[in-house]
Structure formats: structure tokens, C-alpha cells
ROMITOR-771530 format. One line per field, with one value per residue: residue in three letters; x, y, z of N, C-alpha, C in turn. Coordinates in steps of 0.02 Angstrom, whole numbers, plus 32768, in hexadecimal, padded with zeros to 4 digits. Layout:
N
aa <- c(ALA:...)
n_east <- c(X:...)
n_north <- c(Y:...)
n_up <- c(Z:...)
ca_east <- c(X:...)
ca_north <- c(Y:...)
ca_up <- c(Z:...)
c_east <- c(X:...)
c_north <- c(Y:...)
c_up <- c(Z:...)
# end
This chain:
342
aa <- c(MET:PRO:GLU:PRO:PRO:PRO:SER:ILE:VAL:LEU:MET:THR:SER:LYS:SER:ALA:THR:PRO:PRO:CYS:SER:SER:LEU:SER:THR:SER:ALA:ALA:LEU:VAL:ARG:ARG:CYS:GLY:TYR:ALA:ASP:LEU:ALA:ARG:ALA:HIS:MET:LEU:THR:LEU:VAL:ALA:LEU:LEU:LEU:LEU:LEU:LEU:PRO:GLU:VAL:MET:MET:PRO:ARG:PRO:VAL:ASP:LEU:PRO:ALA:VAL:ALA:THR:ASP:SER:VAL:GLU:LEU:GLU:ARG:LEU:ALA:VAL:ARG:MET:GLY:PRO:ALA:ARG:LEU:LEU:LYS:LEU:LEU:GLN:LYS:PRO:SER:PRO:GLY:ASP:LYS:GLY:ARG:VAL:ALA:LEU:THR:ALA:LEU:ARG:GLY:LEU:ALA:LEU:ALA:GLY:ALA:GLN:HIS:PRO:GLU:MET:ALA:ALA:GLN:SER:VAL:LEU:PRO:LEU:THR:GLU:LEU:LEU:GLU:GLN:THR:SER:ASP:GLU:LYS:LEU:ARG:GLN:ALA:ILE:SER:ASP:THR:LEU:LEU:ARG:LEU:CYS:GLN:VAL:LEU:GLY:HIS:SER:MET:HIS:CYS:ASP:GLU:ALA:ASP:ASP:LEU:GLY:CYS:GLY:GLY:ASP:PRO:GLY:ALA:LEU:PRO:PRO:ARG:LEU:LEU:ALA:LEU:ALA:GLU:LYS:PRO:SER:LEU:PRO:ALA:LEU:THR:ARG:SER:VAL:ALA:ILE:SER:ALA:LEU:GLN:ALA:LEU:PRO:VAL:ALA:ARG:TRP:GLN:THR:LEU:SER:PRO:ARG:LEU:PHE:ALA:LEU:ALA:GLN:ARG:GLU:PRO:ALA:PRO:LEU:ARG:THR:ALA:VAL:LEU:ALA:ALA:LEU:SER:ALA:LEU:HIS:GLN:GLN:ALA:ALA:ARG:PRO:GLU:LEU:LEU:THR:LEU:VAL:ALA:GLN:PRO:ASP:ASP:SER:LEU:ALA:ALA:ALA:ALA:SER:GLN:GLU:LEU:CYS:TRP:PRO:LEU:THR:LEU:GLN:LYS:PRO:PRO:ARG:SER:GLN:PRO:VAL:VAL:ALA:ALA:VAL:ALA:LEU:VAL:PRO:GLU:SER:VAL:LEU:ILE:ARG:VAL:ARG:ALA:ILE:ALA:ALA:GLY:GLN:GLN:PRO:ILE:ALA:VAL:ARG:LEU:GLN:THR:VAL:ASP:CYS:LEU:ARG:VAL:ALA:GLY:ALA:PRO:ALA:ASP:LYS:ALA:LEU:LEU:LEU:GLN:LEU:ALA:ALA:ALA:ALA:LYS:LEU:ALA:LYS:SER:ARG:ARG)
n_east <- c(8024:8025:807D:8037:802C:80A5:8063:7FE6:800E:8047:7FCF:7F85:7FD1:7FEC:8055:8090:8032:8025:804F:7FE9:802A:8059:8081:802D:7FC4:7F4C:7EA2:7E61:7EB2:7EB1:7E31:7E36:7E8A:7EC0:7E74:7E81:7F07:7F11:7EBD:7F06:7F6F:7F43:7F1C:7F9B:7FCC:7F7F:7F9F:8022:8017:7FD1:802E:808E:8052:8046:807A:8127:8170:81DB:8244:8269:8316:83AC:8402:83B2:8391:83EA:83C3:8349:835D:834F:82D0:8251:81D2:81D1:823B:8206:81A2:81E9:8236:81CF:81A3:8215:8228:8245:82A5:82F7:8329:836F:83D0:8425:8469:84B0:850B:855D:857C:861F:8651:85FF:8614:85BC:854B:84CE:84A7:848C:8427:83C5:83AC:836F:8301:82C3:829D:8240:81D9:81B8:817B:8102:80D0:80B6:80CB:8142:8190:8196:81C5:8243:8291:82CC:8333:837D:83B6:8411:846E:8494:84EB:854E:8583:861A:8630:8627:85DF:8574:8545:8508:84A9:8451:8437:83E4:8375:8349:8316:82B3:825B:8233:81EA:8183:814B:8129:80B6:8061:8039:7FD9:7F4E:7EB6:7EC7:7F4B:7FA2:7F98:7FE4:7FD3:7FC7:8046:8075:80BD:8146:8188:8205:8256:8266:82B9:8328:8358:837F:83DE:8442:845C:849B:8512:85B7:8619:85E8:85D6:85B3:854F:8508:84D0:8488:8428:83E4:839E:834D:82FE:82C6:8275:821C:81BF:811C:8106:80D2:8107:8189:819B:81C1:8247:8282:82D2:8354:8368:837C:83EF:8442:8445:8486:8507:853B:8582:8555:853D:84E7:84A9:8450:83F1:83C0:8389:8321:82CD:82A9:8265:81FC:81BE:819B:8140:80D9:80C0:80CF:8150:81D2:8250:8297:8287:82CB:834F:8363:8377:83F5:849B:84F7:8510:850F:84CD:8456:842B:841C:83B5:834A:8335:82FE:828E:824A:823F:81D0:8167:8167:8138:80AF:8012:7FCE:7F2D:7EE9:7EB1:7F05:7F98:8010:8010:7FE1:8048:80B0:8082:80A0:8125:8189:81A8:821B:826F:8277:82B9:8336:835B:8366:83D4:843A:843C:8460:84E0:8590:85AA:85E5:85AC:8563:852E:84DC:847F:842A:83CA:836A:82E7:829A:829A:8253:81DC:81B6:81B3:81AF:81DC:8261:828B:8291:82ED:835D:8361:838F:8407:844A:8437:848E:850A:8525:8534:85A4:8606:8603:863F:86B9:86FA)
n_north <- c(7FC7:8070:80EF:8187:8235:82AF:8326:82F1:82A6:8304:8344:82E0:82AA:82A4:82C7:8332:839B:8443:84AE:8512:858F:859C:85FA:85EC:8611:85CE:85BF:855A:8534:85B2:85BC:8542:8558:85E1:8649:8641:865F:86D7:872B:871E:8763:87DE:8801:87FF:8873:88D1:88CF:88F7:8980:89B4:89AD:8A03:8A7B:8A92:8AF0:8B11:8ABA:8AE0:8A78:8A8C:8AB8:8A8C:8AFE:8B67:8B7C:8BDA:8C51:8C71:8C73:8CDE:8CEF:8CB8:8C87:8C66:8C0F:8BAC:8B77:8B51:8AEB:8A94:8A6E:8A29:89C3:894C:88ED:8918:8982:894F:890A:8966:8985:8911:8907:8986:8A19:8A30:8ABA:8B1F:8B37:8B04:8B47:8B30:8ABA:8AE4:8B3E:8AEB:8A9E:8AFB:8B1D:8A9C:8A97:8B0B:8AD2:8A63:8A93:8AB9:8A4D:89BE:8941:8941:895A:88E4:888F:88B7:88B9:883A:8823:8890:887F:8819:8860:88BE:8871:884B:88B9:891B:89A6:8A31:8AA6:8A83:8A14:8A4D:8A9C:8A34:89F9:8A66:8A65:89E4:89E7:8A4C:8A09:899D:89DA:8A05:898C:896E:89B6:8996:8915:88EA:88AA:8864:87F0:8793:8768:87CD:882A:88B8:88E4:88DC:8858:87BF:87AB:8734:8707:876B:87A6:8743:874F:87D1:87D1:8774:87BF:8825:87D3:87BC:87C6:87FC:8865:8923:8970:89D1:89AB:8937:895B:89AB:8945:8903:8971:8972:88F8:890B:8969:891C:88C8:888B:880E:87CB:87B1:878A:8708:8703:8734:86EE:86E8:876C:878D:8747:878B:8812:87FE:87E3:883F:88E3:899B:89F8:8997:8947:89A6:89AA:892A:891F:8980:893C:88D0:8912:8939:88C2:889D:88F7:88EC:8863:8825:87E5:879F:87B6:882E:885B:87F2:880E:8884:884F:8818:8801:885E:88FD:8964:892C:8917:898B:89CF:8984:89A3:8A1E:8A16:89D3:8A2B:8AA5:8ABA:8AC0:8B3B:8B85:8B73:8BB2:8BA9:8B92:8C10:8C00:8B93:8BB0:8B7E:8AF0:8AAA:8AA4:8A6F:89F2:89AE:898D:890F:88FB:88C1:88EC:8974:8973:8943:89AD:8A1B:89F2:89F5:8A7E:8AB7:8A83:8A63:8A6D:8AB4:8B5A:8B69:8AE8:8AE4:8B4B:8B12:8ADD:8B38:8B4C:8AE6:8B07:8B79:8B4C:8B01:8B57:8B6A:8BB4:8B91:8B71:8BE8:8C29:8BE6:8C0B:8C92:8C80:8C40:8CA4:8D09:8CC0:8CA8:8D32:8D50:8CF5:8D2F:8DA4:8D7F:8D5B)
n_up <- c(7FFD:7FD0:801E:807A:8041:8074:80AA:80D8:813D:8198:81BA:8201:8260:830F:835A:830F:831D:8327:83BA:842F:8435:83B7:8323:82BF:823B:8227:821E:8261:82CF:8314:833C:8389:83FB:840A:843B:84C8:84E5:84A0:84FF:8570:8552:8543:85C1:8603:85C5:85F2:867D:8676:864D:86B5:8715:86E8:86EE:877A:8808:8826:88B7:8935:8994:8A45:8A6E:8AC3:8ABF:8AC7:8B46:8B9A:8B63:8B97:8C1D:8C84:8C81:8CDB:8CBD:8C2D:8C35:8C85:8C2B:8BC0:8BFA:8C15:8B95:8B6E:8BC6:8C4B:8C32:8BCC:8C06:8C76:8C37:8C07:8C78:8C92:8C2C:8C1A:8BC0:8B94:8B6E:8B9C:8C25:8C7F:8C7D:8C37:8C6F:8CFA:8CD9:8CA5:8D22:8D68:8D15:8D1A:8DA5:8DA6:8D4D:8D87:8DF9:8DCB:8D8C:8DCC:8DA1:8D53:8DB9:8DFB:8DA8:8DA3:8E1D:8E4B:8DE1:8DF8:8E7B:8E53:8E01:8E5C:8EB3:8E58:8E1C:8E13:8E13:8E79:8E6F:8E1F:8E65:8ED7:8E9A:8E63:8EE4:8F18:8EBB:8EC7:8F4F:8F3E:8EE8:8F2D:8F91:8F47:8F2A:8FAC:8FC0:8F5A:8F65:8FA8:8F86:8F40:8EF3:8EF3:8E89:8E29:8DB6:8DA3:8E1D:8E4A:8E58:8E9F:8ED5:8F20:8F2F:8F57:8FD7:9028:8FD1:8FE0:9063:905E:901C:907A:90D9:909F:90BB:9064:9019:901B:90B5:90B3:903A:9065:90D8:908F:904D:90BC:90DB:906F:9073:90EB:90B3:9071:9083:9126:9144:90D9:90F9:917F:91AB:91A4:920D:9277:9230:9225:92AA:92CE:927D:92AC:9327:9306:92AB:929F:92B3:9216:91E7:924D:9283:9224:921E:9297:9290:9235:9285:92E7:929D:928C:930B:9332:92CC:92C2:9336:935C:93BE:93BE:93C5:9449:948A:9467:94AC:9526:9525:9556:9521:9534:94D5:946A:949B:94C9:9446:9413:946F:944F:93CE:93F1:943E:9405:93A5:93F6:942D:93D0:93D0:940D:949E:94F1:954E:95C4:95F1:95F4:9609:9628:95B8:955B:959E:95B7:9549:954E:9599:9649:9663:95FF:9619:9694:9667:960D:965F:96AE:9650:962C:96A0:96B3:968B:9606:9561:9544:94CB:94BB:9529:9515:94BC:9502:951C:94DB:9513:959B:9596:9570:95E0:964C:96D0:9777:979D:9723:96DA:971F:9704:9674:9680:96B4:9648:95E7:9625:962E:959C:9575:95BD:9580:9502:9512:9529:94BC)
ca_east <- c(7FFD:8050:8082:800F:8056:80BA:8032:7FB8:8031:804B:7F91:7F67:8008:7FDE:808F:8096:8000:803D:8031:7FBE:8053:8079:8073:800C:7F81:7F19:7E6C:7E48:7EDA:7E9E:7DF0:7E39:7EAB:7ED6:7E4D:7E9F:7F4C:7EFD:7EA2:7F38:7FA4:7F20:7F1F:7FE5:7FD9:7F5A:7FC6:805C:8003:7FC4:8071:80B1:8029:8049:80B2:815A:8172:821E:8249:829A:8352:83D5:8428:837B:8388:8405:83A4:8310:837D:833F:8288:823D:819C:81E8:8268:81D7:8180:821E:8247:8194:81A4:8253:821E:8274:82D5:832C:8349:839D:8405:8451:8490:84DD:853B:855A:85B1:8660:8660:85D2:861F:8580:850E:848F:848E:846D:83E7:839C:8396:8339:82C3:829D:827D:8201:81A5:81A0:814C:80C1:80BD:80D1:80DC:817D:81BC:818D:81EE:828C:82B4:82FB:8374:83AC:83E0:8447:8496:84B2:851B:857F:85AD:864F:8636:860B:85A3:8541:852B:84DF:846B:842B:8415:83AB:8341:8328:82ED:8276:822D:8215:81B6:814C:8129:8108:807D:8037:8035:7F96:7F1D:7E83:7EDD:7F99:7FC5:7F81:8022:7FC3:7FD6:808B:808C:80CE:818B:819B:824F:8278:827F:82F4:8363:8371:83A2:8423:846F:8472:84C3:8556:85EC:8641:85C3:85DE:857F:851C:84DF:84AF:8453:83F2:83BD:8372:831A:82D3:829B:8246:81E9:8187:80F0:8121:80C2:8133:81D2:81A1:81DF:8296:8293:8311:838C:8374:838E:8434:8469:844B:84B7:8555:8551:8582:8538:84F5:84B9:847B:8418:83B8:83A2:835B:82E4:82A5:828F:8233:81BA:81A6:8187:8101:80A3:80B9:80E0:8183:81EE:82A2:82B5:8286:8302:838B:836D:838A:8432:84D1:851E:84F0:850D:849C:8416:8414:8403:8374:831B:8326:82CF:824F:821F:8235:8196:8135:816E:810A:806E:7FF5:7F9E:7EF5:7EEE:7E9D:7F34:7FD0:8052:8005:7FCB:8085:80E0:806E:80C2:816C:8185:81C9:8267:8296:8280:82ED:8375:836E:8378:8417:8465:8439:848B:851F:85D3:85B8:85E8:856B:8543:8502:84A9:8453:83F4:838E:833A:82A8:8272:8295:8223:81A0:81A2:819F:81B8:8209:829E:82A6:8297:832F:8392:8365:83B4:844C:8463:8448:84D2:8548:8528:8554:85F2:8626:860E:866C:8700:871A)
ca_north <- c(7FFD:80A8:8125:81C0:8260:82D0:834D:82CF:828C:8337:8354:82AC:828F:82CB:82E9:836A:83D0:8481:84C3:854D:85C7:85A7:8639:85D8:8638:85A2:85CD:8526:853A:85EA:85A9:851C:856E:8629:8679:863E:8687:8724:8747:8726:8792:8825:8808:8819:88B3:8902:88D5:8922:89BC:89D1:89BA:8A41:8AB9:8A98:8B1E:8AEC:8ABB:8ACE:8A56:8AAF:8A9C:8AA2:8B3A:8B91:8B89:8C18:8C8D:8C84:8C6B:8D11:8CFB:8C82:8C72:8C48:8BD6:8B73:8B6B:8B2F:8AA8:8A64:8A54:89FE:8984:8944:88B8:893C:89B2:8927:88F0:899C:8980:88D5:8915:89D2:8A33:8A5A:8AFE:8B55:8B40:8AE9:8B77:8B14:8A88:8B03:8B5D:8AAA:8A8A:8B32:8B12:8A65:8AAD:8B2D:8AAE:8A2F:8AAC:8ABE:8A09:898F:88FD:8949:8952:88A1:886D:88CC:88B5:8804:882C:88CA:8860:87F9:8896:88D9:8840:8843:88F5:8939:89F3:8A4B:8ADA:8A58:89EC:8A7E:8AA8:89F2:89F2:8A8D:8A4E:89A7:89FB:8A6C:89E2:8971:8A0B:8A07:894A:8962:89DC:897F:88CB:88E1:88A2:882A:87B7:8794:8767:8804:8852:88FE:88F5:88D0:8815:87A1:8792:8713:86F7:87AB:87B2:871F:8765:880A:87C2:8755:87F9:8846:87A7:87A9:87F4:8810:88A3:8952:8973:8A02:8982:8907:8985:89BB:88FF:88F7:899C:8959:88C5:892C:898C:88E9:88B8:8866:87CA:87A4:879B:877F:86C6:870B:8750:86CF:86F7:87BA:878D:8736:87C2:8844:87F0:87DC:887E:892A:89CD:8A0A:895C:892E:89D1:899D:88EB:8932:89A1:890B:88A9:893F:8935:887A:88A3:8926:88D7:881D:8813:87BB:87AC:87B5:886E:8852:87C0:8836:88B1:8826:87FE:881E:888D:8939:8990:8912:891B:89D8:89E1:8960:89BD:8A63:8A0C:89C7:8A61:8AED:8ABF:8AD4:8B85:8BA7:8B6A:8BDE:8B83:8BB1:8C46:8BD9:8B66:8BCC:8B4E:8AA7:8A8B:8A9B:8A37:89A8:8988:897C:88EA:8912:88A2:8912:89B0:896F:893E:89E5:8A45:89DA:8A11:8AC7:8ACB:8A5F:8A80:8A71:8AF8:8B7C:8B59:8AAC:8AF5:8B79:8AEE:8AC6:8B78:8B44:8AB9:8B28:8BAB:8B26:8AEA:8B98:8B71:8BEC:8B7A:8B71:8C35:8C3B:8BC4:8C32:8CD3:8C6C:8C35:8CE4:8D23:8C9B:8CBA:8D74:8D50:8CD4:8D56:8DDD:8D66:8D54)
ca_up <- c(8000:7FD2:805A:8070:802E:80B4:80BF:80FA:817D:81C7:81DF:8223:8295:8351:836D:82E7:8329:8344:83F6:842A:842C:8373:8301:8285:822A:8216:823B:8294:8304:833E:835A:83C2:8437:83FF:8467:850F:84E0:8498:853D:85A3:8538:8548:860B:8618:85B2:8621:86BF:866A:8646:86F4:873F:86CD:8702:87C1:881D:8841:88F9:894C:89D9:8A68:8A73:8B03:8AB5:8AD0:8B96:8BB2:8B4B:8BC3:8C5D:8CAA:8C80:8CF7:8C96:8BFA:8C48:8C98:8BF2:8B91:8C1F:8C0D:8B52:8B64:8BE9:8C81:8C1E:8BAA:8C31:8C9D:8C08:8C07:8CBB:8C8E:8BF5:8C14:8B88:8BAE:8B5C:8BBD:8C6A:8CA6:8C81:8C16:8CA8:8D2B:8CC8:8CA1:8D5C:8D7C:8CEE:8D37:8DE4:8D98:8D2C:8DBB:8E32:8DA9:8D6E:8DFE:8D83:8D42:8DF9:8E1B:8D76:8DA2:8E58:8E4F:8DBC:8E1D:8EAC:8E3B:8DF0:8E9C:8EC6:8E1D:8E02:8E39:8E10:8EB5:8E5E:8E03:8E9C:8EFE:8E73:8E6B:8F20:8F1E:8E92:8EEA:8F82:8F27:8ECC:8F67:8FAC:8F18:8F37:8FEA:8FC9:8F2C:8F6A:8FD6:8F46:8F4D:8ED4:8F02:8E4A:8E04:8DA9:8DA2:8E5E:8E61:8E55:8EDF:8ECF:8F5B:8F3A:8F5E:901D:9033:8FAA:9005:90AA:904D:9009:90BC:90FE:907A:90D0:902A:9000:9049:90EA:9099:9017:9093:90FC:9060:9043:90EF:90DD:9036:9093:9116:908F:905F:90BA:915F:9139:90A1:9112:91C8:91B6:919F:924F:929A:920E:9232:92EE:92C9:925C:92DF:935C:92F1:9286:92BC:928B:920C:91D2:9282:928C:91EB:922B:92D4:9278:921D:92BC:930A:9276:929C:9350:932D:929E:92C5:937C:9361:93F6:93B9:93DF:9494:9499:945A:94E6:9561:9518:958E:950A:9546:9493:943C:94CE:94C9:9404:9409:9494:9433:9399:940E:9462:93E7:9384:942B:9440:939C:93E3:943A:94CD:950B:957F:9608:9600:95CE:960C:962F:9575:9533:95CF:95B9:9508:955F:95D7:9682:965E:95CF:9635:96BF:963F:95ED:9694:96BF:961A:962D:96DD:96AA:9676:95BB:9546:9540:9488:94CB:9558:94F6:9491:9533:9525:94CF:9545:95D4:958F:9571:9620:9664:9719:9793:9794:96D6:96CF:9743:96CF:963C:9692:96C5:960A:95CE:963F:960F:9556:9574:95D1:954E:94C9:9526:9530:9479)
c_east <- c(802F:804B:805A:8045:806E:8089:8000:7FCF:8034:8008:7F6F:7F8F:7FF5:8018:80A5:8068:8022:8023:800A:7FEE:806C:8058:8046:7FCB:7F49:7EDA:7E4F:7E6F:7EBE:7E57:7DF8:7E51:7ECD:7EB2:7E6D:7EDC:7F3A:7EEC:7ED9:7F69:7F83:7F21:7F66:7FEC:7FBC:7F83:7FFF:8055:7FF1:8003:8092:8097:8030:8083:80F0:815E:81BF:8223:8280:82DF:8377:83F3:83EF:837D:83AC:83E3:836B:831C:8362:82F5:8268:81FE:81A4:8213:8241:81BA:81B0:822F:820C:8193:81DB:8245:824B:82AE:830D:834A:8383:83DB:843A:8481:84C5:8510:8542:8588:85E4:866B:8637:85DE:85E7:8547:84CD:8479:846E:8424:83B2:8380:8361:82FC:829C:827B:823D:81CC:818F:816E:8105:80A5:80D4:80E3:8125:81B0:81C5:81C0:823C:82AD:82E0:833D:839C:83CF:841D:8480:84B5:84EE:8558:85A4:85E1:865D:8606:85CC:8563:851C:84F9:84A6:843B:840F:83DC:8372:8322:82F8:82B0:8245:8210:81E4:8178:8121:810C:80C4:8042:8025:7FEC:7F5F:7EF1:7EA3:7F32:7FBC:7FB9:7FC2:800F:7FC9:801E:80A4:809D:8117:8198:81E1:8279:828D:82B8:8333:8379:8397:83DE:8451:8487:84A1:850A:8584:861E:8626:85D4:85A6:8544:84EB:84B1:8474:8419:83C6:838E:833F:82E8:82A0:8265:8209:81AC:8158:8113:810B:80E6:8177:81D5:81C5:8229:82AC:82CB:8350:8398:838F:83D4:8462:8473:847C:8504:856C:8551:8559:8559:84C8:848F:844A:83E4:8397:8371:831C:82B8:8284:8258:81F2:8193:8183:8143:80CB:8090:80C6:8116:81B3:8238:82BE:82B5:82BE:8346:8393:8384:83D1:8467:84FA:84F9:84E2:84D4:845A:83FA:83F8:83BE:833D:8306:82F8:828D:8221:820C:81EB:815F:8132:813F:80BB:8055:7FBF:7F64:7F06:7EE7:7ED5:7F76:800D:8048:8001:8018:80B7:80C5:808A:810F:816D:81B6:8218:8294:82A2:82B9:8331:8386:837F:83C3:844A:8471:8463:84D4:855D:85E5:85C5:85A4:8548:8514:84CB:8472:8418:83BE:835A:82F6:8280:826E:825A:81D9:818C:8193:8191:81E4:8251:82C0:82B0:82E1:836B:83A2:8390:83F8:8473:846E:8487:850F:8554:854A:8592:8617:8637:863F:86B8:8726:8744)
c_north <- c(803B:80D7:8164:81F9:8288:82F9:8335:82BA:82C0:834C:8324:829D:82BE:82E9:832B:83A1:840E:8495:8509:858F:85D2:85E3:8626:8602:860D:85B5:859B:852A:8577:85E0:857C:8534:85B4:8654:867E:866A:86D2:8746:8755:875E:87DF:8831:881F:885F:88E9:890F:88FE:8968:89DD:89D9:89F4:8A80:8AC6:8AC6:8AF9:8AEF:8AAC:8AAB:8A82:8A8E:8AAB:8AEB:8B6F:8BA6:8BC8:8C50:8CA1:8C78:8CA4:8D1C:8CB4:8C66:8C4C:8C0B:8B98:8B51:8B3B:8AEB:8A7F:8A49:8A21:89BD:8975:8915:88DD:8969:898B:8912:892A:899D:894B:88DD:8961:89E7:8A51:8AA4:8B32:8B5D:8B2E:8B15:8B5B:8AE0:8AA7:8B22:8B20:8A99:8AC0:8B2C:8ACE:8A72:8ADA:8B05:8A7C:8A49:8AB6:8A7E:89D7:894C:8906:8945:890D:8876:8878:88C1:8874:880D:8868:88B0:883B:882C:88B8:88B4:8843:887F:8900:8985:8A08:8A7A:8AB0:8A2D:8A17:8A90:8A6B:89EA:8A23:8A7B:8A12:89BD:8A1E:8A3E:89AC:899B:8A07:89C5:8946:8986:89BA:8933:88BE:88E2:886B:87EB:87C2:878F:87A0:8830:889F:8912:88E8:8889:8802:8785:8776:86FF:8739:87AF:8785:8732:87A3:8801:879A:878C:8819:8813:8798:87DC:8817:885F:88DE:8958:899E:89D6:8953:8924:8994:8981:88F7:8932:8993:8923:88E0:894C:8960:88E1:8883:8819:87A3:8794:8788:8736:86CC:872B:872D:86E0:8745:87B6:877B:876E:87FF:8838:87E9:8817:88BD:895C:89E2:89D0:8946:895E:89C2:895E:88FA:8953:896F:88DD:88D3:893D:88F6:8877:88C3:890A:8889:8800:87DC:87CC:87B6:87F7:886F:8824:87E9:8869:888D:880A:881D:8857:88D0:8964:8975:891D:895B:89E8:89C1:8984:8A05:8A4F:89EC:89FB:8AA0:8AED:8AD3:8B1B:8BA7:8BA5:8BA2:8BB2:8BAD:8BE2:8C2A:8BAC:8B76:8BA4:8B0B:8A8A:8A7C:8A66:89F7:8987:8978:894D:8906:88FC:88CA:8957:89AB:8969:8984:8A1F:8A39:89F4:8A5B:8ADF:8AAB:8A8B:8A81:8AB0:8B16:8B75:8B1A:8ABD:8B24:8B51:8AD4:8B01:8B6A:8B17:8ADB:8B59:8B85:8B13:8B22:8BA4:8B9E:8BCF:8B77:8BBD:8C49:8C25:8BF5:8C72:8CBB:8C60:8C73:8D0A:8D07:8CA9:8D00:8D75:8D2B:8D03:8D8E:8DBD:8D59:8D83)
c_up <- c(7FFF:8008:804C:8063:8071:80CF:80EE:813B:81AD:81E5:8206:8260:82D0:8368:834B:82EE:8348:8384:83F0:8420:83EA:8353:82BD:827A:8212:823F:826F:82CF:8330:835D:8397:8400:8438:842D:84A9:8514:84D4:84DD:856D:858E:854B:8592:861F:8600:85D9:8661:86B3:8668:868A:8726:8726:86E7:8751:87D3:883D:888E:8911:898A:89FD:8A6D:8AB4:8AFB:8AC3:8B1E:8BA9:8B98:8B73:8C0B:8C96:8CAB:8C9C:8CD6:8C5D:8BFF:8C61:8C5B:8BCB:8BBA:8C17:8BCE:8B49:8B89:8C16:8C5A:8BF3:8BD2:8C62:8C73:8C02:8C41:8CB6:8C5E:8BEF:8BD7:8BA6:8B99:8B81:8C0A:8C8F:8CA7:8C6A:8C52:8CD8:8D1B:8CBE:8CEA:8D79:8D59:8D05:8D78:8DD6:8D7D:8D5D:8DED:8E0A:8D9B:8D9A:8DDA:8D6A:8D80:8E0D:8DE6:8D83:8DE1:8E65:8E1D:8DDD:8E54:8E8E:8E26:8E26:8EB8:8E9C:8E0F:8E34:8E3C:8E4F:8EA3:8E48:8E3D:8EC4:8ED6:8E78:8EAB:8F30:8EFA:8EAE:8F20:8F74:8F09:8EF2:8F8E:8F8D:8F2B:8F76:8FEC:8F98:8F31:8F8B:8FA4:8F61:8F2E:8ED2:8EBA:8E17:8DF4:8DAE:8DF3:8E7A:8E5F:8E9A:8ED8:8F0F:8F6A:8F54:8FAC:9031:900B:8FCC:9040:9098:9038:9046:90DF:90D6:9094:909F:900E:9032:907A:90DB:9070:9038:90B7:90CF:9059:907C:90F2:90A5:904D:90BE:90F4:907C:9099:90EC:9150:9104:90C1:9156:91D3:91B5:91E0:9271:9274:9221:927F:92F0:92B0:9280:9311:9345:92C1:92AB:9296:9248:91FC:9211:9294:9265:9205:926A:92C6:9262:924F:92E7:92E2:9285:92DE:9354:9309:92A1:9307:9387:939C:93F6:93D3:942F:94A9:9492:9499:9524:9558:954C:9564:9508:94FA:946E:9460:94BC:9480:93F9:9432:9473:93F8:93B4:942A:9432:93BF:93B8:943C:940B:93A8:9411:9463:94DA:9545:95C3:9624:95DE:95D7:960B:95EA:954C:955B:95C1:9578:9519:959D:960B:967B:9630:95EF:966B:9699:961D:9626:96B2:968B:9625:966D:96E1:9699:962C:95A1:953E:94FE:9495:94F8:9544:94C8:94BA:953C:9518:94FB:958D:95D4:9588:95B6:964A:96B4:973B:9787:974D:96C4:96EC:9717:9697:9646:9698:9675:95E2:95E4:9629:95C9:9551:9589:95A2:950E:94D2:9523:94EB:945F)
# end
């Protein structure tokens, strides 16, 4: 049987059927699949025209930060547009030519943006603790410490929400309190940085970090001022708001210097309270155990340096007994004499 002509083979063979993207002008092929390609091409053309008509949007750049450094409003807006991830990246890899100006401006912008947007604060605090530990530049470390404290203060006011996981309320960075305390416990860091970490911890709601009181108690016993002062202030907040006993225990310690400092943190908040007129003394004294007052009076009348003895003044004022008033006069005279000898 003779073979069919080549033209018939081309028309009947499935493998030779031209695809829909073929440029064939055959009417049959256009009817078969040309309409779908034509509609797709028209759609792509319309999309391209729309993109050309849209106004050009410039993404914020790090070099734009110094230009708005003196304008707090514009700096906050720019920081919000850049976002915490890009701002923090500027701190990780600061430009060597700008002497840290961009990094410092980024931190200021982050603090301003975080004050208005708690979710930015919640996203930034943990990375800032890492940077605080890693950086060796003293000026940058101080700026990071200040920003961290400000953002923790924002979180302390924004965490009180009906829903704990609502990022609009600042979120719930549960790892933050132990991380801040770990920074404070690190002896290789400067004392000021460690003190700021404790202040940042204290800025958070007490319920978030009250379980850390045993570690704070141990830190207060082994560290000198100024770190000890910050730790005692945190323990004072725990005593007032959560009735934790660590501060009272420190007053009973044999170290007069530590006991006097602890008594000062215990009693000075009581001096700010205004008791009822019918009970001007009892209402305040009832908050200070008699054992604490006995210890305080012994330190005030003792032989410790006048700077240590003066830390008992607040408790003596709260007690207000005639003997306590006499001790206050003695301390005032001793302080005046010590000043005249300088």
C-alpha cells in the first residue's frame, strides 16, 4: 500500500500539532486555543500599564536618618516605615565612616517609634539585650541601655490588656525578665549597664518577674553600689506590690551597710504616703515591723560612717517616736560636723 503524502501526515499526526503559542495563522488553531492566549496577553498589558501609571514609591534608606535627626516627629515616622528589623541591623553593622551617628539616630528613632507602637517595642527589646552584651563601644552601649530602658517602660504600661497575646498591647515577651536579670548578673559588663538592666526589669509589671526575687536577693548581698542600689529598689517594689519578704530579710543581715541601705528602700516610699489625720503615725508604723525599727535605731546610734547612718533617716521619720526624733537631731549634727571637717 503506498505511503500517504507528507502533507497528510502533518495534518493527522498528533505529535506534529502546533501548540497554542504557535504563530500559525490557521483559522482552526485560532478557534481552538488562541482566545485564551489573547485574553492573557491583554491582561498582562493592562497590568503593565497600571504599574507604569502608579507613582514611584521610595523605600526609606539608612542615609535618610541623619537628615531628620533633629525632627522628632519625622524621625519617628521614618523609624516606623523602616521597622525594627532594619533599624537593629544598623546597630549590628554600623557604618565605619559616620562615627556611629546613623546607629545612634536609629536608636533614638526606635525609642520614639516604640513609645507610640508597643508592638515595635516588644519586637526590639530582646535583640537589644543581645547587642548590649556584644557591643564594645561605650557610647553605643549607653545609647542601647537608654533605649532598652525606655522600651521596657513602654511595655510596663502597655502589657495590661484583656488579651495577653495582643501585639497591639505590647505582646508578652516572657523571656525578657530572666534575660535582663542575666545581664545584671554578668560581672564582665560595666556596673552602670548592669544597673540599667535592673531598672528595665523593674519597669515591667511585677507579676512578670516576681519569681526572680531569690536571684535578686542573692545579687543584693554580693554586689556593691550602684548595682546594689538598683537591686534593692527592685526588691522594694516586690515588697510593696507582692508582699515579698526579701527586703525585710536584708534589713536583719549583720552587715550594717547592707541593712541600712535595705531599710532606706523599705521606708522611703512610706514617707510619700499621707496617712489619715485621725491616725498620723500609726498608719505608717504599722507597715514597718518592730524588729526593723530596732535594727534601724541601732545602726543610727552606732559607729558606722555617717553616710551609712544617714540611710536610716526615712525609717526614723516614719516611726516618729520621741527617741527617733532625738536620733534624727544627732544625725543632723554629725552630718554637719563631718561636712565641716572636709
